[in-house]
C-alpha positions as CSV (number, residue, x, y, z in Angstrom):
1,M,37.1,74.8,-57.9
2,V,36.4,75.9,-61.5
3,T,38.9,78.2,-63.2
4,K,38.3,81.1,-65.5
5,Q,39.7,79.1,-68.4
6,E,37.3,76.3,-67.6
7,I,34.3,78.7,-67.4
8,K,35.3,80.1,-70.8
9,L,35.5,76.6,-72.3
10,I,32.1,75.5,-70.9
11,K,30.4,78.7,-72.0
12,S,31.9,78.3,-75.5
13,L,30.1,74.9,-75.8
14,N,26.8,76.7,-76.0
15,Q,27.8,77.4,-79.6
16,K,27.7,74.7,-82.3
17,K,31.0,75.8,-84.0
18,Y,33.0,75.3,-80.7
19,R,31.3,72.0,-80.0
20,Q,32.4,70.8,-83.4
21,Q,35.9,72.3,-83.1
22,L,36.5,70.9,-79.6
23,G,34.5,67.7,-80.0
24,L,32.8,68.3,-76.7
25,F,29.3,68.9,-75.3
26,T,27.7,69.5,-72.0
27,V,25.1,67.5,-70.0
28,E,23.3,68.9,-66.9
29,G,21.4,67.3,-64.1
30,I,22.0,64.1,-62.1
31,K,19.8,61.8,-64.1
32,G,21.1,62.9,-67.5
33,I,24.7,62.6,-66.4
34,E,24.2,59.2,-65.0
35,E,22.7,58.0,-68.3
36,F,25.8,59.2,-70.1
37,L,28.2,57.7,-67.5
38,K,26.8,54.3,-67.9
39,S,26.9,54.5,-71.7
40,D,29.9,54.4,-74.1
41,F,30.2,58.2,-74.1
42,K,33.6,59.3,-72.8
43,L,33.6,61.7,-69.9
44,H,35.9,64.7,-70.2
45,R,35.1,66.4,-66.9
46,L,32.3,66.5,-64.3
47,Y,31.5,69.4,-62.0
48,T,29.3,68.7,-59.0
49,T,28.1,70.4,-55.8
50,K,27.5,67.0,-54.2
51,Q,29.8,64.0,-53.9
52,I,27.5,61.5,-55.4
53,F,29.4,60.4,-58.6
54,D,31.9,57.6,-59.0
55,D,35.2,59.3,-59.9
56,S,36.5,56.1,-61.6
57,K,34.8,57.2,-64.8
58,G,37.0,60.3,-65.1
59,D,37.8,63.7,-63.7
60,V,35.2,64.8,-61.1
61,V,35.6,68.3,-59.7
62,D,33.8,69.5,-56.5
63,I,32.4,73.0,-56.9
64,S,30.1,75.4,-55.0
65,E,26.6,76.3,-56.0
66,N,27.8,79.8,-56.9
67,E,30.4,78.2,-59.2
68,L,27.7,76.0,-60.8
69,K,25.7,79.1,-61.5
70,K,28.6,80.5,-63.5
71,I,28.8,77.6,-65.9
72,T,25.2,76.4,-66.2
73,A,23.0,77.1,-69.3
74,L,19.9,76.6,-67.1
75,K,17.9,79.2,-65.2
76,N,17.7,76.8,-62.3
77,P,21.0,74.8,-62.2
78,N,20.7,71.2,-61.2
79,T,23.5,69.9,-58.9
80,A,26.0,69.0,-61.6
81,L,27.3,69.7,-65.1
82,A,29.4,67.3,-67.1
83,I,31.4,67.6,-70.3
84,F,31.5,64.6,-72.6
85,E,33.3,63.8,-75.9
86,I,31.3,63.8,-79.1
87,P,31.6,60.3,-80.6
88,K,31.7,59.3,-84.2
89,S,28.4,58.1,-85.6
90,D,28.0,54.4,-86.5
91,K,27.2,53.3,-90.0
92,V,23.4,53.5,-90.6
93,D,21.8,50.0,-90.6
94,D,19.6,49.7,-93.7
95,D,17.9,46.6,-92.5
96,N,15.8,48.3,-89.8
97,L,13.3,51.2,-89.6
98,I,15.1,54.6,-90.0
99,V,13.7,58.0,-89.1
100,A,15.0,60.9,-91.3
101,L,14.6,64.6,-90.5
102,D,14.5,67.3,-93.2
103,D,15.5,70.6,-91.7
104,V,13.9,70.3,-88.2
105,R,15.0,73.4,-86.4
106,D,13.4,73.3,-82.9
107,P,15.7,71.8,-80.2
108,G,12.7,70.6,-78.2
109,N,11.2,68.8,-81.2
110,L,14.5,67.1,-81.9
111,G,15.0,66.0,-78.3
112,T,11.5,64.5,-78.2
113,I,12.0,62.7,-81.5
114,I,15.2,61.2,-80.2
115,R,13.3,59.9,-77.1
116,L,10.6,58.5,-79.4
117,C,13.2,56.7,-81.5
118,D,14.5,55.2,-78.3
119,W,11.0,54.2,-77.1
120,Y,10.0,52.6,-80.4
121,G,13.4,50.8,-80.9
122,V,14.5,52.9,-83.9
123,K,18.3,52.7,-83.7
124,D,19.1,55.2,-86.5
125,L,18.1,58.8,-86.8
126,V,19.4,60.5,-90.0
127,C,19.3,64.3,-90.0
128,S,19.8,66.7,-92.9
129,Q,22.8,69.0,-92.4
130,N,20.5,71.9,-91.6
131,T,18.7,70.1,-88.8
132,V,19.4,71.4,-85.3
133,D,22.6,70.0,-83.7
134,C,21.7,67.0,-81.4
135,Y,24.4,68.2,-79.0
136,N,22.7,71.5,-78.4
137,S,22.2,71.7,-74.7
138,K,18.4,72.1,-75.0
139,V,18.3,69.0,-77.2
140,V,20.4,67.0,-74.8
141,Q,18.2,68.1,-71.9
142,A,15.0,67.1,-73.8
143,T,16.3,63.6,-74.7
144,M,16.5,62.6,-71.0
145,G,19.4,60.2,-71.8
146,S,17.9,58.7,-75.0
147,L,20.8,60.3,-76.9
148,T,23.0,57.6,-75.6
149,R,20.9,54.9,-77.2
150,V,20.1,56.3,-80.7
151,N,22.7,56.5,-83.5
152,I,22.4,60.0,-85.0
153,S,24.0,60.8,-88.4
154,Y,24.1,64.2,-90.1
155,L,24.2,63.5,-93.9
156,N,23.3,64.9,-97.3
157,L,19.8,63.7,-97.0
158,S,19.0,63.6,-100.7
159,E,22.1,61.5,-101.4
160,F,21.3,59.1,-98.5
161,I,17.7,58.6,-99.7
162,S,18.8,58.1,-103.4
163,R,21.3,55.4,-102.3
164,Y,18.8,53.7,-100.0
165,N,17.5,50.3,-101.3
166,G,14.0,50.1,-99.9
167,D,10.7,52.0,-99.3
168,V,11.0,55.7,-98.4
169,F,7.9,57.2,-96.7
170,G,7.2,60.9,-96.4
171,T,4.6,62.6,-94.1
172,Y,2.3,65.0,-95.8
173,M,-1.1,66.7,-95.3
174,N,-2.4,64.8,-98.3
175,G,-1.3,61.3,-98.8
176,E,-2.2,57.7,-98.2
177,N,-4.2,57.3,-94.9
178,I,-1.6,55.8,-92.5
179,Y,-4.3,53.8,-90.7
180,N,-5.1,51.9,-93.9
181,A,-1.6,51.7,-95.4
182,D,0.4,48.5,-95.7
183,L,3.5,49.3,-93.6
184,P,6.7,47.2,-93.7
185,N,8.9,46.6,-90.7
186,K,11.8,48.5,-92.3
187,G,12.2,51.6,-94.5
188,V,12.9,55.3,-94.1
189,I,10.3,57.7,-92.7
190,V,11.0,61.3,-93.6
191,L,9.6,64.2,-91.5
192,G,9.9,67.8,-92.5
193,N,10.6,71.3,-91.3
194,E,8.1,72.7,-88.7
195,A,6.9,75.5,-91.0
196,N,7.5,74.2,-94.5
197,G,7.3,70.4,-94.3
198,I,9.4,68.3,-96.5
199,S,11.4,70.2,-99.1
200,E,10.7,69.8,-102.8
201,K,14.1,68.3,-103.4
202,I,13.4,65.5,-100.9
203,S,9.8,65.1,-102.0
204,S,10.9,64.3,-105.5
205,I,12.6,61.1,-104.4
206,I,10.1,59.8,-101.8
207,D,8.3,56.6,-102.8
208,R,5.1,56.8,-100.7
209,K,3.3,59.8,-99.2
210,I,1.4,59.1,-96.0
211,T,-0.8,61.2,-93.9
212,I,-2.4,61.2,-90.4
213,P,-6.1,62.0,-91.1
214,Q,-7.8,64.8,-89.3
215,F,-10.9,63.8,-87.4
216,G,-11.9,67.1,-85.9
217,K,-14.8,68.9,-87.6
218,S,-12.9,72.2,-87.6
219,K,-10.3,72.3,-90.5
220,D,-8.5,75.4,-89.1
221,T,-5.6,73.4,-87.7
222,E,-2.8,73.6,-90.2
223,S,-0.8,70.6,-89.2
224,L,0.5,68.5,-86.3
225,N,3.6,69.3,-84.4
226,V,6.5,67.3,-86.0
227,A,7.3,65.5,-82.8
228,N,3.6,64.6,-82.3
229,A,3.4,63.3,-85.8
230,T,6.5,61.2,-85.2
231,A,4.9,59.5,-82.2
232,I,1.8,58.6,-84.2
233,V,3.7,57.4,-87.3
234,L,6.1,55.2,-85.3
235,S,3.3,53.8,-83.3
236,E,1.5,52.7,-86.5
237,F,4.7,51.2,-88.0
238,R,5.4,49.2,-84.8
239,R,1.8,48.1,-84.3
240,R,1.8,46.5,-87.7
241,T,4.9,44.4,-86.8
242,I,3.0,43.1,-83.7
243,E,0.0,42.1,-85.9
244,M,2.1,40.3,-88.5
């Protein structure tokens, strides 16, 4: 059974300010919850309509489908909802490839970028303080569990880049062709806002501007989606390490 107080708590976690105040976030669906249960994330409480979870990990509560509908953020609720504690971020490892996001606002884009970091073995994702919260329920859903394997830090991006001792790459419409560029196995790759790209403040401290060339005859396409661009850029960086 889920109480009115618990419903109020769960609903409040749809808002960033309450997630930050309480240090909690929600995960929905069996697969996503299982990914978090086998990680280092600490379970606060799990609500489920089916007795399929091991209760040794924490507090598991059996609820009805009607009760699940009262607490879900999804149009079509998926068997279970869990609340986990938000962990502290680890220190960023400067000796590896790092992805940095300058004011990325779309939850789906951030979720996909987190999955891409996981796929390409990027351990650290650094986000500007205006980038969408990685514990937003839509972001969590889009990561498909990859959130458990990528260290995400929200920092003053300009200060982080200024202190970084290595190459800082930025993605632009006009820059060095990424397919011809000499790419190292470590560095910071900055990707910008969906509408405005990388801000002027961050651009002023970027070492190398790189671009994904457009091959289509029509030049009407303004730019690539930031998540698509991330996939191509990470693929090129990782391909070079294989060829070295």
